[in-house]
C-alpha positions, 0 to 999 in steps of 0.5 A: 168308393160308393156302395154301388161300386163296392157291390160291383167290385165284389160281384166281379171278384166272385164271378172271376173265381167262379169262372176260374174254377169252371175253366180249370175243371173243364180243362182237367176233364179234357173238355176245353182246348186252347181256343176254347173259353168260358164267360159269365155275366156279372150279376145282372149287369151289362158286363161279362168276364171271359177267359183269355186265349191259350191252354195255360191255367187261367187265374181270375186276374187274367179274365177280361171284363167286357161290356155287352157291346164287346168293349173291354172295360178300361183300366181293369185287369185281364189277358188278351182275348181274341176280339172275334170271341169277345164279339160273339160272346157279347152278341149272345149276351145282348140277344139273350138276357136270360143267358148267364154263362157261355162255354165255347168248346170244340166249335160249340157255344153252350149257354146256360142260365148260370155258370153251373148250368153251362158247365153241366150242359157242356159235359152232357154235350161232350159225353153225348155229341149230336149225330 
């Protein structure tokens, strides 16, 4: 394995863990439903991880690794993710290079420069919905 490949593998693993934590927190707080999901860019790569469908707690190994063109990276672990959700998240990452994470919650897509920012914005939006 090259040093570059090892760095990418570590970045993917860290992103998987961060999403698992954020997804669990938002679900425990009742802010995400079955059709909602969390995604985050992997470092500065044209890749992101996205949670699978369903309400069950999502472990890191269940997240799909996706390229910004909406194609799932072959031969990587991951669960079934609605292709429309994958395409929408990929589109958002392509058009906004500063987007680091995206939370799809209750029909809203809340982005942030990083995962903690997107989670905080989701909590704020759900606490104070637009009129």
